[in-house]
C-alpha positions in Angstrom: 0.0 0.0 0.0 1.3 3.4 -0.9 2.3 6.0 1.7 1.5 9.7 1.9 4.8 11.6 1.4 3.5 15.2 1.5 0.2 17.1 1.8 -0.5 20.6 0.5 -1.6 23.2 3.0 -3.9 24.8 0.4 -7.4 23.5 1.1 -10.1 24.3 -1.4 -13.6 22.9 -1.4 -12.5 21.1 1.8 -9.8 19.1 -0.1 -6.1 19.3 -0.5 -3.9 17.3 -2.8 -1.3 14.9 -1.5 1.6 12.9 -3.1 2.4 9.3 -2.3 5.7 7.4 -2.4 5.1 6.5 -6.1 5.0 10.2 -7.1 1.2 10.1 -7.9 -1.3 12.6 -6.6 -4.7 12.3 -4.9 -6.8 14.4 -2.5 -7.4 14.3 1.3 -9.9 16.1 3.5 -9.0 18.4 6.4 -8.5 15.4 8.7 -6.0 13.9 6.2 -8.5 11.2 5.3 -8.0 10.0 1.7 -11.0 11.0 -0.4 -9.6 10.5 -3.9 -6.9 7.9 -4.2 -3.5 8.8 -5.7 -3.7 7.9 -9.4 -2.9 11.2 -11.2 0.3 12.3 -12.7 -0.5 16.0 -12.1 -3.3 17.8 -10.3 -4.4 21.4 -9.6 -6.3 22.6 -6.5 -10.1 22.4 -6.6 -12.0 25.5 -7.6 -15.8 25.8 -7.7 -16.1 22.1 -7.2 -13.8 20.9 -10.0 -10.1 20.3 -10.4 -7.9 19.8 -13.5 -6.0 16.5 -13.4 -3.7 14.6 -15.7 -3.6 10.8 -15.6 -0.6 8.5 -16.3 -1.6 8.4 -20.0 -1.1 12.2 -20.1 -4.9 12.7 -20.6 -6.1 15.9 -18.9 -9.7 16.4 -17.8 -11.9 17.7 -14.9 -13.0 15.8 -11.8 -15.5 16.6 -9.1 -14.9 16.3 -5.3 -15.9 12.6 -5.4 -13.2 11.9 -8.1 -15.7 11.4 -10.9 -15.0 12.8 -14.3 -17.0 16.0 -15.1 -18.4 16.6 -18.5 -19.4 20.3 -18.8 -22.7 21.3 -20.2 -21.3 23.4 -23.0 -19.7 20.4 -24.6 -21.5 18.8 -27.5 -21.5 15.9 -27.4 -21.1 15.6 -23.6 -18.5 12.8 -23.7 -15.6 14.8 -25.3 -12.5 14.6 -23.1 -9.6 17.0 -22.7 -6.2 15.6 -23.6 -4.0 18.6 -23.1 -4.0 21.7 -20.9 -1.4 24.5 -21.4 -0.2 27.1 -18.9 -2.4 30.0 -17.9 -1.9 33.4 -19.5 -3.9 36.4 -18.5 -6.3 34.0 -16.6 -7.0 31.7 -19.6 -5.4 28.3 -20.4 -5.6 26.6 -23.8 -7.1 23.1 -23.8 -7.2 20.5 -26.6 -9.9 17.8 -26.9 -9.7 14.3 -28.3 -10.6 15.7 -31.8 -7.4 17.9 -31.6 -9.4 21.1 -31.5 -8.4 23.9 -29.1 -10.3 26.1 -26.8 -9.8 27.8 -23.4 -10.7 27.4 -19.7 -10.5 30.0 -17.0 -8.8 29.6 -13.6 -12.0 28.1 -12.2 -11.6 25.2 -14.6 -14.7 26.3 -16.5 -14.7 26.2 -20.3 -15.0 29.8 -21.5 -14.2 29.1 -25.2 -15.2 25.6 -26.4 -12.7 23.7 -28.5 -13.3 24.7 -32.1 -9.9 25.9 -33.4 -7.2 24.0 -35.1 -4.5 26.0 -33.3 -4.5 28.8 -30.7 -1.9 31.1 -29.2 -1.9 32.3 -25.6 -3.8 35.5 -24.7 -1.6 38.6 -24.6 -3.0 42.1 -24.1 -6.5 40.6 -24.2 -6.3 38.9 -27.6 -5.2 35.5 -29.0 -4.2 34.4 -32.5 -6.3 31.4 -33.7 -6.3 29.1 -36.7 -9.8 28.2 -37.8 -11.1 25.0 -39.3 -10.7 26.5 -42.8 -6.9 26.8 -42.1 -7.3 30.6 -42.0 -6.1 32.9 -39.1 -7.9 35.6 -37.2 -7.7 37.1 -33.7 -10.3 36.8 -30.9 -10.9 38.5 -27.6 -11.7 36.7 -24.3 -15.4 36.6 -25.3 -14.5 34.6 -28.4 -15.4 37.6 -30.5 -13.7 37.7 -33.9 -11.8 41.0 -34.3 -10.6 41.0 -37.8 -12.9 41.7 -40.7 -11.3 39.0 -42.9 -9.2 35.9 -42.6 -5.4 35.7 -43.3 -3.1 32.9 -44.3 -0.8 33.7 -41.4 -0.6 36.2 -38.5 2.8 36.8 -36.8 3.1 37.5 -33.1 2.3 41.1 -32.0 5.3 43.4 -31.6 4.6 46.9 -30.1 0.9 46.2 -30.6 1.1 45.5 -34.3 1.3 42.2 -36.2 2.4 41.4 -39.7 -0.2 39.4 -41.7 -0.1 37.6 -45.0 -2.3 36.4 -47.8 -1.4 33.7 -50.2 -0.7 35.1 -53.7 1.0 32.7 -56.1 3.3 29.6 -56.2 6.4 30.0 -58.2 9.1 27.5 -59.3 12.6 28.3 -57.9 15.4 25.9 -59.1 13.0 23.0 -59.5 11.4 23.7 -56.2 8.0 25.4 -55.6 7.8 28.4 -53.3 4.6 30.0 -52.0 4.5 33.8 -52.4 2.5 36.1 -50.1 1.3 39.6 -49.9 1.9 41.3 -46.6 0.1 43.8 -44.4 -0.2 44.9 -40.8 -3.1 44.8 -38.2 -3.4 46.2 -34.7 -4.6 44.4 -31.6 -8.2 45.5 -32.3 -8.1 43.7 -35.6 -8.0 46.9 -37.7 -6.0 46.6 -40.9 -3.4 49.3 -40.7 -1.7 48.4 -44.0 -3.6 46.3 -46.5 -2.1 43.1 -47.9 -0.5 44.6 -51.0 3.2 44.7 -50.1 6.0 42.4 -51.0 7.8 43.0 -47.7 6.9 44.4 -44.3 9.7 45.0 -41.7 9.1 44.0 -38.1 7.1 46.9 -36.4 9.2 49.4 -34.5 7.2 51.4 -31.8 4.8 53.4 -33.9 6.7 53.0 -37.2 5.7 50.5 -40.0 7.9 50.1 -43.1 6.5 48.2 -46.2 7.9 47.8 -49.7 6.9 46.8 -53.2 9.0 45.6 -56.1 8.7 44.5 -59.7 10.5 41.5 -61.2 13.9 43.0 -61.0 14.0 45.4 -58.1 12.1 47.2 -55.4 10.2 50.2 -56.6 10.0 51.9 -53.3 9.0 51.7 -49.6 6.6 53.6 -47.4 7.4 54.7 -43.8 4.1 54.9 -41.9 4.2 56.7 -38.5 0.9 55.7 -36.9 1.3 58.2 -34.0 1.8 61.2 -36.3 -0.4 59.6 -39.1 2.2 60.4 -41.7 3.2 58.2 -44.7 6.5 59.0 -46.4 7.7 57.4 -49.6 11.3 56.2 -49.7 12.8 55.5 -53.1 15.1 52.6 -52.3 16.1 49.1 -53.3 16.3 47.9 -49.7 15.4 49.2 -46.3 16.9 47.7 -43.2 15.1 47.4 -39.8 15.0 50.4 -37.4 17.6 50.6 -34.6 17.4 53.2 -31.8 15.2 55.4 -33.9 17.1 55.3 -37.2 17.2 53.0 -40.3 19.5 52.7 -43.3 18.4 52.1 -46.9 20.2 51.4 -50.2 19.7 52.5 -53.8 22.0 51.4 -56.6 24.7 50.4 -54.0 24.6 53.7 -52.3 23.4 54.1 -48.7 21.4 56.7 -46.7 20.0 57.1 -43.2 16.5 58.2 -42.3 14.5 58.8 -39.0 11.1 57.7 -37.7 9.3 60.2 -39.9 10.9 58.8 -43.0 13.0 61.9 -43.4 16.5 61.5 -44.7 19.3 62.9 -42.5 21.5 65.6 -44.0 24.9 65.6 -42.2 27.2 68.6 -41.9 30.8 67.7 -42.8 33.7 69.1 -40.8 36.1 68.1 -43.5 35.8 67.9 -47.3 32.2 68.4 -48.4 29.9 71.1 -47.0 27.1 68.5 -46.5 26.1 65.0 -47.3 22.6 64.2 -48.4 20.6 61.2 -49.5 22.5 58.2 -51.0 26.0 59.6 -50.8 27.5 56.7 -48.8 29.3 53.8 -50.3 28.9 51.7 -47.1 27.3 52.1 -43.6 28.0 50.2 -40.4 25.8 50.8 -37.3 27.1 50.7 -33.7 24.8 51.3 -30.8 26.2 52.6 -27.5 23.5 53.3 -24.9 21.0 55.8 -26.3 23.4 56.8 -29.0 23.7 55.2 -32.5 26.8 55.8 -34.5 27.2 55.2 -38.3 30.6 54.5 -39.7 30.3 55.5 -43.3 32.4 55.3 -46.4 32.4 58.1 -49.0 34.1 58.6 -52.3 35.5 62.1 -52.5 35.9 64.2 -55.7 39.4 62.9 -56.1 38.0 59.4 -56.3 39.6 58.4 -53.0 37.6 56.6 -50.3 37.2 58.4 -47.0 35.7 57.1 -43.7 33.7 59.2 -41.2 31.8 58.5 -37.9 28.4 60.1 -37.7 26.4 60.6 -34.5 22.9 60.3 -35.8 20.9 62.2 -33.2 23.2 65.3 -33.5 23.3 64.9 -37.3 27.0 65.6 -37.4 30.4 64.0 -37.9 32.4 63.3 -34.8 35.5 62.1 -36.7 36.8 62.0 -40.2 38.1 61.8 -42.8 40.3 58.7 -42.8 41.8 57.9 -46.1 41.4 54.5 -47.8 44.0 51.8 -47.3 43.4 48.8 -49.5 45.3 46.5 -47.2 43.4 47.4 -44.0 40.1 48.6 -45.6 37.9 46.4 -43.5 39.6 47.5 -40.2 39.8 51.2 -40.8 37.2 51.9 -38.1 35.9 49.3 -35.7 34.1 49.8 -32.4 34.9 48.6 -28.9 32.2 47.6 -26.4 32.4 50.9 -24.4 31.7 53.2 -27.4 35.3 54.0 -28.4 36.6 53.4 -31.8 39.8 51.9 -33.2 41.2 53.9 -36.0 43.6 52.7 -38.7 45.7 55.3 -40.6 48.1 54.8 -43.4 51.2 56.9 -43.3 54.1 56.5 -45.7 52.9 53.1 -46.8 52.6 51.8 -43.2 49.3 51.3 -41.3 49.1 52.5 -37.7 46.4 52.1 -35.2 45.0 54.5 -32.6 42.0 54.9 -30.4 39.4 57.7 -30.2 36.4 58.2 -27.8 32.8 58.8 -28.8 33.4 62.5 -29.1 36.2 62.0 -31.7 39.0 62.9 -29.3 42.2 60.8 -29.3 42.8 58.4 -26.4 45.9 56.9 -28.0 47.3 58.5 -31.2 47.8 56.2 -34.3 51.3 55.1 -33.7 51.2 51.3 -33.2 50.0 48.0 -34.8 47.2 47.4 -32.3 45.3 49.5 -29.8 42.3 48.7 -27.6 40.2 50.0 -24.9 39.5 47.6 -22.1 36.0 47.4 -20.6 37.1 49.2 -17.4 38.3 52.2 -19.4 42.0 51.3 -19.4 43.7 51.9 -22.7 46.7 50.1 -24.1 48.5 49.5 -27.3 50.4 46.5 -28.5 53.4 45.9 -30.7 55.8 43.0 -31.1 53.8 40.9 -28.6 54.2 43.5 -25.9 51.5 45.6 -24.2 52.2 49.3 -23.5 50.0 51.0 -20.9 50.2 54.8 -20.5 51.0 55.9 -17.0 49.0 58.6 -15.3 46.4 58.7 -18.1 46.7 59.2 -21.8 48.3 62.5 -22.8 51.0 63.8 -25.1 53.6 63.6 -22.3 52.6 60.2 -21.0 55.2 57.5 -20.5 54.3 53.9 -21.2 55.0 50.8 -19.1 55.6 47.5 -20.9 53.7 44.3 -19.8 53.6 40.8 -21.4 49.8 40.6 -20.9 47.0 42.9 -20.0 43.4 41.7 -19.2 40.3 43.5 -18.3 36.8 42.5 -17.2 33.5 44.3 -17.8 32.5 46.1 -14.7 35.8 45.3 -13.0 37.4 47.9 -10.6 40.9 47.1 -12.0 42.7 45.3 -14.8 45.3 42.7 -14.3 48.7 43.0 -16.0 51.6 40.5 -16.1 55.1 41.9 -15.7 57.4 41.5 -18.6 60.0 38.8 -18.1 58.3 37.4 -15.0 55.3 35.5 -13.7 54.1 38.2 -11.2 50.9 40.2 -11.7 49.8 43.6 -10.6 46.4 45.5 -10.5 46.1 48.6 -12.7 43.6 51.4 -12.4 42.1 53.2 -15.4 45.0 55.5 -15.6 47.6 52.6 -15.8 48.8 53.2 -12.2 49.8 50.2 -10.2 47.4 49.8 -7.2 48.0 48.8 -3.6 51.6 50.0 -3.5 52.5 47.8 -6.5 51.3 44.5 -4.8 52.7 41.6 -6.8 50.9 38.3 -6.9 51.1 34.9 -8.6 47.4 34.5 -9.2 44.4 36.8 -8.6 40.7 37.3 -9.5 39.1 40.3 -11.0 37.2 42.6 -8.6 33.6 41.5 -8.1 31.2 43.4 -5.9 34.2 45.5 -4.7 36.4 42.6 -3.6 39.0 40.3 -5.1 41.2 37.4 -4.0 44.9 37.0 -4.8 47.6 34.6 -3.7 51.4 34.1 -3.6 53.4 30.9 -3.4 55.5 30.9 -0.2 58.5 28.5 0.5 59.1 27.9 4.1 62.9 27.5 4.4 63.1 28.0 8.2 61.7 24.6 9.2 63.7 21.4 9.2 61.5 20.1 6.3 61.0 23.0 3.9 57.6 23.0 2.1 55.5 25.2 -0.2 52.1 26.8 0.5 49.9 29.6 -0.8 49.3 32.8 1.1 45.9 34.3 0.3 44.7 38.0 0.6 41.2 39.3 0.4 41.3 42.8 -1.1 38.8 45.7 -1.3 39.3 48.7 -3.5 41.6 50.3 -1.0 44.0 47.3 -0.6 44.4 44.4 1.7 41.3 44.2 3.8 41.6 40.7 5.4 44.3 38.2 5.9 43.5 34.7 7.1 44.3 33.2 10.5 48.0 32.5 10.9 47.5 29.0 12.3 45.7 28.0 9.0 47.7 30.0 6.5 49.5 27.0 5.1 46.5 24.7 5.2 44.2 26.3 2.7 42.7 24.5 -0.3 40.8 27.5 -1.8 39.3 30.9 -1.0 35.9 31.5 -2.8 33.9 34.6 -2.8 30.2 33.9 -1.9 28.9 37.4 -2.5 30.3 40.9 -1.8 32.5 40.9 1.3 31.6 37.3 2.3 34.1 34.5 1.5 34.5 30.8 2.2 38.0 29.6 3.1 38.2 25.8 2.6 40.9 23.9 4.4 42.8 20.9 3.1 41.1 18.5 5.4 38.0 19.0 3.2 35.9 19.1 6.4 36.6 22.6 7.8 35.7 26.0 6.4 35.9 29.5 7.6 33.1 32.0 6.7 34.6 35.4 6.6 33.0 38.8 6.3 35.8 41.1 5.2 33.6 44.2 5.9 32.8 43.6 9.6 35.8 41.3 10.2 33.6 38.5 11.5 34.8 34.9 11.3 32.8 31.7 11.7 34.6 28.3 11.8 32.5 25.3 10.9 32.8 21.6 10.1 30.8 21.3 6.9 30.3 19.4 3.6 29.5 22.4 1.4 28.4 26.0 1.5 25.8 27.5 -0.9 24.3 30.9 -1.4 20.9 31.9 -2.6 18.9 35.2 -2.5 21.1 36.8 0.2 21.1 33.7 2.5 23.9 31.2 3.1 23.2 27.5 3.6 25.9 25.5 5.3 25.6 21.7 5.3 27.1 21.0 8.7 28.9 17.7 9.6 27.3 16.7 12.9 30.1 14.3 13.9 32.9 14.3 11.4 34.9 11.6 13.3 31.9 9.2 13.2 31.4 7.4 9.8 27.7 7.1 10.5 27.4 10.8 11.2 24.3 12.7 10.3 24.3 16.1 8.5 21.9 19.0 8.6 21.7 22.5 7.1 22.3 25.7 9.0 21.2 29.2 7.8 23.3 32.4 8.0 22.7 35.9 6.7 25.3 38.0 4.9 26.5 39.4 8.2 27.2 35.8 9.3 24.5 35.9 12.0 22.8 32.4 12.3 19.1 32.0 12.1 17.1 30.1 14.7 15.5 27.6 12.3 12.9 25.3 13.9 12.5 21.6 13.8 15.1 18.9 14.6 18.6 19.2 13.4 19.2 15.7 12.3 18.8 15.3 8.5 17.4 18.8 8.1 17.6 20.1 4.6 17.0 23.8 3.7 16.1 25.3 0.4 15.8 29.1 -0.1 12.6 30.2 -1.8 12.9 34.0 -1.4 14.6 36.6 0.7 12.2 35.7 3.6 10.9 32.2 2.8 12.7 28.9 3.1 11.7 25.2 2.7 12.7 22.8 5.4 12.7 19.1 4.7 12.8 16.6 7.5 12.5 13.0 6.4 9.4 12.9 4.3 7.9 16.1 5.5 8.4 19.6 4.0 7.6 22.8 5.8 7.6 26.4 4.6 9.1 28.9 7.1 9.2 32.7 7.2 12.6 33.7 8.8 11.3 37.2 9.5 7.9 36.5 11.0 8.9 33.0 12.2 5.6 31.5 10.9 5.7 28.0 9.7 3.8 26.5 6.7 0.5 26.0 8.6 0.0 29.7 8.3 1.2 29.8 4.7 -0.4 28.6 1.5 1.5 27.1 -1.4 0.9 24.8 -4.4 2.5 21.5 -5.4 6.1 20.6 -5.0 8.1 20.9 -8.2 11.2 19.3 -6.8 12.1 18.0 -3.4 14.8 20.7 -2.9 12.9 23.6 -4.5 9.2 24.5 -4.1 7.1 26.6 -6.4 5.0 29.1 -4.4 1.7 30.6 -5.4 1.0 33.0 -2.6 -1.6 35.6 -3.4 -0.9 39.2 -2.4 -4.3 39.5 -0.6 -3.6 36.3 1.4 -0.1 37.5 2.4 -1.4 41.0 3.3 -4.2 39.5 5.4 -1.7 37.3 7.2 0.5 40.3 8.0 3.6 39.3 6.0 4.1 42.8 4.7 
């Protein structure tokens, strides 16, 4: 006979579901008497006298409080059964019957739209895309009201409240293969046809801007840019228009490029060099780079002397921030290329030799073009490289700056400092954004990047004073001002690793693999524990403590700490206690076959909390309603 493993605390219609030792679900009453035997693979709580269940054959259907199958009145015929139920979206879940037709139920398990569609999408913003029995698509609201005036052969997902639709036009033969051709249009979420299906191409909607184009057999004959907010339609004579990016789009005509805005108006750029201005379709090539709210266009132009020049435009200011750079056939593709932080690498050809420099997004030189390679690290440290050596400017980049050589320089996005390896040696140092060595030139064998304001580095130490010389590693925990914490002297030569948990909190694991120190480098607090492992989740630290490490039959249990290394008084027996973090205030406590939810702030256990089924033994999916938690006084 099967055993009850866990019982939900959520009672509805006087019943709560339970799980047995086979992993199957049934229902019990408030006295834990079994009312419906465990025979279901999945169940949902009862609501208005019915519950959605899935049997071992993956058939989904409704049952009443006696466990009998329910056939709803709006089913015709009444013996149709549900074979699949999808997740809820906006209060509705899609269901499929045995005839492979789709409909919807609400959160009470009631059928609100009976199965009549070949395919349905989830409800979003109050509408769903459905495929009808005639294989045509339309959109419906939650009352099953059809919103479009006509059917379409396909409807794409809505983007920015608009969807691209298509109507079948013709089938053509392409290289002995047949391809269906469509005409495209656009509808809104109310089913209104914003652009009729008469276009050969419609780009993905961008905010309030729709772009559609037509072509003849050989080429495109033009595009329209429709701004629905301003109610303006602008014709763009182009062979190709590319999707909008940060408010701007590029287009091409006869292998010449241009840039236009959300109104479809071409941008006229004022040149600082060469021409007085550059208008539509003057560019030979355009490359877009986004940096925050800015979008830069690296453009190529042929000047009156038939020489290619490169410029960098800042679109929103309609001006050039840098240029011209003359063409170099050898390095043409690498004349201008961006770094992640908005700076640009610049290649220049002087006297037949190509040199590389670095400019910022305002066109100012960071490193002048004088080397084979230059780069800006993510933490704003600049360097240049030549002959396998890295040269970092000391005290910032300026005309009088001196350069320090290193064999390697590495940066990390968001890091406080870069790591540089000394030339001709194995020692490393930390560098700030001006190339200055930090922490009085602290040299180390191996170190981590700064994360949350802290880093760990180590040095190999050879003890030559003892009778039996040996090697060990000396570890340091650093903050942004230098050495913040050194480890206890009696354990300094017995460390397996030092691992950052989060921010100033670290775990120091000893070589015996049973002992760890928890260290808070900010408040200088230390906790020594015998443990198997240490994990962190949602601002809480779980330590799997060894109860009796010398006893082979020892039992283990979990202990909970906060980031200040204060221990929580968690209830229930210690032996075999497992803890899983659910949120910043809720934990799951498993003792043997029982699982409890516990609030570490209010110290309420699960008999006062309501939750749904267990997804895993070590992780529980909660479904606490705001009203219930507010009523119980949890916030």
